[in-house]
C-alpha positions, -999 to 999 in steps of 0.1 A, spaced: 15 457 875 4 487 896 5 526 890 -3 550 862 1 548 826 17 584 825 25 612 850 0 634 862 -33 613 845 -52 590 863 -56 561 839 -39 529 853 -11 510 838 -24 475 820 -3 445 818 7 446 782 17 479 782 51 489 769 77 518 782 109 529 775 133 529 801 161 552 792 195 547 785 202 511 791 223 497 762 254 502 782 246 479 810 233 457 790 262 453 763 284 450 797 261 417 809 264 404 776 302 407 774 306 390 805 279 364 796 300 355 764 329 359 783 318 333 814 309 309 781 348 312 765 331 331 734 347 361 735 370 372 762 366 410 778 405 405 777 403 408 737 417 441 721 395 459 692 428 448 671 428 411 678 389 415 667 393 439 637 428 432 622 420 448 589 419 480 606 451 482 619 465 502 592 435 530 599 439 525 639 457 551 660 485 536 678 471 546 714 440 518 708 460 489 697 458 476 735 421 487 740 404 458 754 364 450 755 368 454 793 386 493 789 356 500 765 332 490 790 344 507 818 350 538 797 387 537 801 394 536 762 399 572 760 374 572 729 362 611 729 328 621 741 318 638 709 337 620 682 352 642 656 343 616 628 310 606 638 292 643 625 256 640 629 253 602 625 265 602 593 262 563 602 223 560 598 231 576 557 255 544 549 231 518 559 199 506 576 217 476 582 228 480 623 254 455 621 272 474 594 268 505 605 280 498 640 312 481 619 319 517 604 315 537 637 346 517 649 360 527 614 358 563 624 363 562 658 399 545 657 406 574 641 399 600 667 427 613 687 421 598 725 409 630 749 435 611 775 457 588 781 442 554 774 435 531 799 434 561 829 415 587 814 375 582 818 354 592 790 316 586 788 317 574 749 305 552 725 329 522 734 300 499 740 293 505 700 327 490 697 325 467 723 288 454 704 307 452 670 333 431 683 308 407 700 291 409 661 323 403 644 330 371 666 297 355 667 281 361 636 250 371 654 234 412 659 239 426 691 199 423 694 200 388 687 230 380 710 213 403 737 182 384 734 194 347 734 222 356 767 203 385 786 166 381 778 156 347 774 177 333 804 161 361 826 129 354 816 122 386 802 99 376 776 88 411 760 120 430 769 140 452 740 162 475 730 161 506 703 136 531 696 101 518 709 87 520 672 120 500 658 135 478 683 166 461 676 164 431 701 127 420 711 118 390 731 85 373 732 
């Protein structure tokens, strides 16, 4: 390791120091999706409705053909600021992250798209929906999947995702 622990401080970084490196869940989730696709676990062409058929009656028709790939490339047109999300109401539902992601899906599919699905780029919570789809298909949490299929093969033995105090995925 090289460098300092904190900008403006001369204390040298230590090998076991942990760092929060920002918003990386979107590229990590995309990497996971393509690994699962290559392993024939879940295709990136899979639609939301294929994984959550019980939500058909609640889903806006515009979202019926939205795939994991569209979610990961931000072409699903889900709103940047979902009306149904409101102040992270999902944190009040349960401490179970898989359940919270599923409830996010249930809420998001009711929101009006910001533009034409498949053509309108919106940086939104599509990766939350993609993660919930992977969880449903495999029965494993997003954190477990990331650890198993991304971190461990890359020998990222101390990587994690989520808040540093309460990560969703940790290896090592």
